[in-house]
N, C-alpha and C positions, 0 to 999 in steps of 0.2 A: 492630692495627686499621688499616684502609685509610685513606690520607690523603684528606681531604675535597676535593671538586672545587670550584674557584673559579667562582662565578657573579656576574657584574657586572650591576647594574641601573642604567641611566642614561638621560638624556634626550638626544635628537639635538640637537646644536648647529647651529642653522641658519646661524650665522655662522662659528664656529670650525671646524666640520666640513665647511664648504662647499668647493667646488672640483670642476670637471668635466674640465678639460683635463689633459694629461699632467704639466704643471708642478705639479699638486696634490701630487705626491710630494715637492716641495721645501718644502712648508708643513707646519707642525706641526698635526695634527688630533687633538685629545685622545681621541676615541672610538677612532680607529684606533691611536693611540699606546699605549693601555693594553694592547692585544693584541699589541704588539711588544716587550714587556719581556722581556729574556733570562732572568730568574730568576722570572718570574711568568706562569704558564700560565692563560689564561682558558678554562675548559671551555665556558661558555655566556655569551652576552651578551644580556640582555633590553633591547632598545632601544625606548624610548618615543618616538613621533613623531606629528605631526598629519597630517591627510589631505592637506594641500597639500604636505607634505614627503616624500611617499611615494617619489618618484623618487630624491631624495637619499639616503633611507634604503636603498633597494635598491642604489645605487652603493656605499655603505659596506659592505654585505654582501659584494659582490664584492671590494672592496679588502681587507677583513679576511680573506677566504678566501685571498687571494694571499699575505699576510704571516704568517697563523696558521691553517693548515689544520685544526688541532685545535680551533679555536673554532667553535661553532655559534652563529649569530646568529638570534634570534627577534624579529620585529618586532611591536610592540604599538601599535596605533593608538588614540590618546586625543586628546580635544579639550578644551583649557583654556578656550576662548572668549577672554576677555581674559587674557593671560599675566601681567598685573600685578595681577590681582584676587586678593588673598590667600585669601579664603574659597573662591572658585571653584577655584583651583589646589589648595588643600589638600583640598577635598572630592573632586576628581578623583583625586588621588594616593592618598587614603585608601581610595577604592573599589577601586583597583588592588591596594593592600596587603591589603585584606580578602579579595579573591577569589583571590589568587595562592597556588598549592599549595606552600608552603615545605616543605622537607625538611631541617631543620637537622642531622639525624644524618649525612646523606650529603654535604651541600653547605655551603660557606662563602660567605656572601653579602656583597658589597661594594657600597655605594651610591655611585655616581659623581656627584660634585657640582661637577665642573668646568664642565659645560655646562648650558644652561638659564638662565632669568632668575634674578636674585637671589631673587625670590619663590619660585621652584621649589626653589632650593637650600635655603632656610630651611625650607620644608615637608618636604623630604626629611630634613633634620636632625631635625626634631621627630618625624617618623614613625619614624625610626631610634632615637632616644633613648627613645621610649615603647614600643619593641619591636613596633610594627605592621610595621615592616620589620626583621626579626631579623638584622641584620648590622652591619658597620663602615663608617664613612665613608671614601671614597677620593677623593683629589684628584690630578690629573695636572698637571705643570708642564713647560714647554719648556726646552730648553738653548739655548746660543748658536747652535748649528747647528740651524736650524729644521726640517731634514729628519730629525734624529735622534729616537729614541723619547721622549727626555725622561725625567722621573722620576715616580714615584708615591709618595704618602705618606698617612698618616692625619692628619686635622687636627681641631681644635675651632673652633667658631664662637661669637661673642658675640651672643646673640639678645635681650639684655635690652631693646633699644629697640623691638622689634617687638610692641607691645602687642596689636594686633588678633589676630594669629595665636596669640599666647600665650593670649589669651582663648578662641580656638577650641580650643586644646589642653586648656584647663581644662574645656571642655564635655565632651570625651572622658573626662576624669578623672571628672567628675560622672556620666557614663554608667556608668563602671565601678563607682562607689560604689552607684548605684541598682541595678545588676545584682546586687551582693552582697546587697542588701536585698530582692531578689526583686521590685523595682519598687514596693515599698510606701513611701509617703511618711511615713516615721517622724518623730516629733516630739521624742522624748526626746533632749536634747542630749548626755548621756553616751553613749548608744548610738550616735548619729550620729558622735561623735568616735571611738568605738571602731572603727566600720566604716571611717572615713577612714584610720585607721592600719593596719588589716588590708589595705586596698587597696594602700597604699604598700608594705607589707612583702611581700605575696603576689606582686607583680610583680617585686620586686627580688631575691628570694632563693629558694634551693632548700633552705635549712636547715629543720629540723623546726619545725612550729607546734603549739602546745598550746592546745586550746580547752577551757576549764573552764566549768562551769555546771550548773544543776539539770536533771534529766530533763525533756525537752520544751521546752527553751529554744531549740532550733533548731541544735544543733551539727552534725548530719548534713547538713542542708540547706545550711548555710553552707559546710561542707567541700566539697560538690559544686560550689557556685557559685564557690568559690575556684579549683577545678580548671578549670572552664569558662572563667573569666576568664584563667587562665594559658594555656589552650589558645588562646584568642583572641589573646593577646599573644605566642604562639609560645615560651613559656618552659616548656611541657610538651608532649611529643610522644606520650607513651604513653597508657595507659588510666587511668581512675579505678576503684580497687578498694576496696570498703567491707566491713569485717569487724567484727562485734560480738564483742569478746573474751569477753564473758560467756557466749557460746553455745558456746565450744570449750574443752575440757579435756584434759589428758594427752596421749597420742599423737595424738589428733585435733587438738589445738592445734598441735603440732609439724608435723604433716602439712599442715594448712591453711595455716600461715604459710610453712614452709620447703620443703614438698614431700617426697616420699619416692621411693625406688626400689622396683621390683617385689620382693616378698618381704621387705620391711623389717619387717613384722609380719603377724600373721594377718589375712587379708583384703586385704592389699596385692597385688592381682592384676595391677596395671600401674603404671608410673611416674606420678607426679603432680607437676606443676610447682610448685605452691604460690603463694600470692598475692604474695609478694615478687617472684618472677620475672615474674608476670603484670603487675605494676605497673612494670616496668622502663621508664625514661624518662617515667613518669607520676607519679601521686599515689596513695599508700596511706593510707586513712583507717582507723585502728584506734580504734573507739569503745570506751569503757569499758576503756581500756588498763590501768587498775589491777587488772583481773580476771586479767591474764596471770600464769602461774606464774613462779617465780624462774628456772627453766631457760630458758623462752622469753624472758624479759627479757634474760638474758645473751646469747643468740644474736641477739636483735634489736639489742642495743647493738653487737655486732661488725658486723652487717650495715650499720648506720648509719655506723660509723666506717671500715670497710674495703671496703664494697660487696660483700663476699663472705660466704658462709655454707655450711654443710653440710646438704644434704637428709637426711632421716631414712634411715639405713641405707646412706648413700653415703660413699665415701672420696674423692670428687672434689668440689671446691668449685664452687658456683654463683655467678654474678655478677648483681647487679641494682643499677642506679643510679636509685633512686626517691626522691621527696620524701615524708616522713612528716607526716601531720596526725594528731595524737592527740586523742582526746576523753575527758573524764572528768567524773563528778559527785562524785568522791571528793576528799578532802584528801590528795593524794599525799605531802605533806610529813609528815603524820601517819602515813601508811602506811610511809614510810621509817623513822620512829622506832620503829614496831612490827615492823620486819623483814619487812614484806609487799611492799615495793617497793625495788628497787635504787637506791641513792643516785647511783651513776654514770650510770645510765640517766636518772634525773630531771634530773641536771645537763645531760645531752646534749639532752633534749627541752624544757628550760625556757628555751631561748634566746629564743623569741618566744612569750609566754604571753598569752592573751586570755580574760578572764572574761566570759561572756555572762550578762546579768541575766535573771532570771525575769520573766514577764509582770506579776506584781504590782508589780515595781519600775519598770515602764514604763507607768503609767496613761495617759500622753498617747498611747501607741501602740495602745491597745485599739480605738479607733474606726477608724483606718485599717486595722488588721488584720481588724476585723470586715467591712469592705467587701471586703478582699482575699479573705477566705474565701468570701463570697458569689459573687465573680467566679470563684473556683476551682470552686465547685459548678456554676456555669453552664457552665464549660468542660468539666467531666466529664460532665454530664448533658444539656446543651443546653436546660436549663430556666432561664428568667430569673425570679429570685425577689427580692422586695424586702420591706422592713418597712413597715408603716403608720407614720405619724409617731409615734403614741402608743406603739406597740410598740417602736420603736427607742429612744425616750427611756426607756422602762421597763427595757429590757435594759441600756442603757448605765448607768443609775442603779445597777442591781444589780452590773454589772461593776466599777464604780468604787467601790463601797461597801468601806470598809476591812476588813470582816469576810469579804469574798469572797477565799478563799485562792488560787484558781487553782493548786491543788496539782500538777496535771500540766502547767501552763503552756499553751503553744500547742496542745497536744493536747486540752486541755479546751475551748479556744475552737473549734477545728476540729470537735470532736464535737458541741458545742452548735449550731453553725451547720448542720451536716449534718442533725441531727435536726429542727431548726425548719424548714429549707428543705424537707425531705422531707414534713413534715406540712402545709405551706402550700398550701391549696386555692386555685386560681386564681392562684398565684404571689405571694401576699401573706401575710406573717407577721403574725398578729394578736396582740393583747395576751393573749388566752387561751393561745395557743401559748407565748408568752414566760413567762407565769406557770407553766405546766406545766414548762417547762424549768428555771426557777429552782428549783422544788421538787425536781426530779430532781437538779440539781447540788448543792444544799445537803445533800441526803441522802447523796450520794456523798462529799462532803467531810467530813461528820460521821463517816462510817464510816472514812475514811482517818485522820482526826485521832484517833479512838478507838484504831485500830491503832497509830498512832505513840505515843500516850500510854502504851499498854500496853507497848510495846517499851522506852520510856524508863524506866518504873518497874521492869520486870522485870530490868533491869541492876543495880538497887540494892536491890531488896526481894525476899524469898522469896515463894513462892506463899501460904504461911500469913499472912505480913504483909499481902499485898495483899488477902486475903480479909477482913481486919478493917477495911478502909478503904471508906467509901461511894463509889459511883460519882461523885457530885458532887465529893467531896474528891480522888478520883484525877485528875480532869480538871484541877483547880486545881493540884495538886501537880506534875503533869507539866509544866504551863506554867511554874511557878516554877523547876523543875529546868532546863528548856530555857534560861530567861533566865540562870540561874547559869552554865551551861556556855558561854554566849556572852560572859560577862563576865570581866574579868581578876581582879577581887577580889570578896570578899563585899560590900564597901562599894559597889562599882560596881553590883552586882546589886541591892542594896537601894535605891540611888538610882533605878534604873529602875522597880522594882516599887512603891515608895512615894512617887513624885514628888508626887502630889496632896496626901497627908497632910503631907509635909514643907513644901509651899508654904503649907498652912494652919497650920503649926506645932503640929500635934497630936502629932507624934512627931519627935524630933531624931536618934535613933540608929538609922539604917536597918539597919546591919549587925547590931546586937544583936536587933532585931525579926525580921530574916530568920533569924538563927541559932536563935532560939527557935521560929520556925515549923517549920523543918526538924527541930528536935529532937523535936517532937511525933510525928514519924514515924520517929525513930531514925536520922536522916540527918545526917552531918557534912559541913562544907565540903570537908575533905580527900578524902572519897569522891568528890565531884563533880569535883574536880581530876583525880583518877586516871581517872575515867570519861570 
């Protein structure tokens, strides 16, 4: 691999770099000195200067060309206004960092903090530490002989007393958190704390991240926002590649993930790179990773640990340095126990695990997400739609009702808003439209719950046994079984199911009462533990 070229970014020192007569060569000028180091070649110097200092900057270009012909100097004219105004200086340097075309694969960036005011040096430090300037800090120091090149070194600064600029830095951190939340002003404290931690980890590491949560909880959108935030902070230089593992099986899975060579199997008419190689230097999001076959899991583990893998039909290894974000709505630990998921792969991807709650667990966030979905509808269709006051209150009352299951989470909310907004004549959603939508969603959830109940019961009872149970009793039995499977013991389940009766002291033995209820249908607690 070719050695990276050194690129130095620094501010013109109007005092330290000054000097126009020939005797200037007898003085130590830090910007010229860093280009005179015998064992440190500067390929390019990005020199920031004000309009009034242009002639001095041009003189430095000539002097650097004389002592280091291999160094290209690019002048960048910027204006701080008051160079001692923390916020103004930070904002100016922040804009430069955001617009600069960094290429961290080919270039090594060093941020020169010897010149410039102390305010500018502090701002450069903060922008470097937060990865807006993706490099290392560089300081030059003179020797006793002022005409000698001096020395260069990496240093740390104590910034604890600079509260105002630290506050400005926290604003950028808040921006990053808001970015991960899609700009939605979420109110659920547990979710906000979760996003804070994801922001901290996403910027700091390229280790795998595991996003767990029910279908529709927003894992795919969050994964893409994590990538975009990493791109903004220059910690990801490649592409974002998104694959739903539930949609690929067998040779198709191997080919999709790892690529293939021409002739590897029937229909392989040309080479295929595979998503792992496409995601090199970027982020690979494998949604529903629990659906991968055991063979694919083994190859993925090797790719994570060694950055190499074999494309299908090839005897030549391929290389890819990607960051994995995995998504799942399964219990991968249970899948390991059942032999459906590799324990060593789970150990590798379980380093940073974040569980996204469903919409029903975040009632405080339904209202801001409702507004967000309306704004998204307007962006897509250019039609501004609002609720009447009564309609909004009616929909929120329904949305927050404990019996509203939100089975598909944010997908349900998105679909509801799209339907209501589409039917809104004159751009106003009426109570009639809301009532129609409530009826539609209740019917949909009832159908889903019936399917879920049928699935729960069919695992424990035969078709003949089910045929002898009334529909009303099936629904109740399925709910009882679900509570049992979520509880550690029969007594725990009994306490949850019979809490009211126990409070009224009409029954004291919850476990015995539950055991007798299950016995009516020929079901024992041991069966539920196995299931």
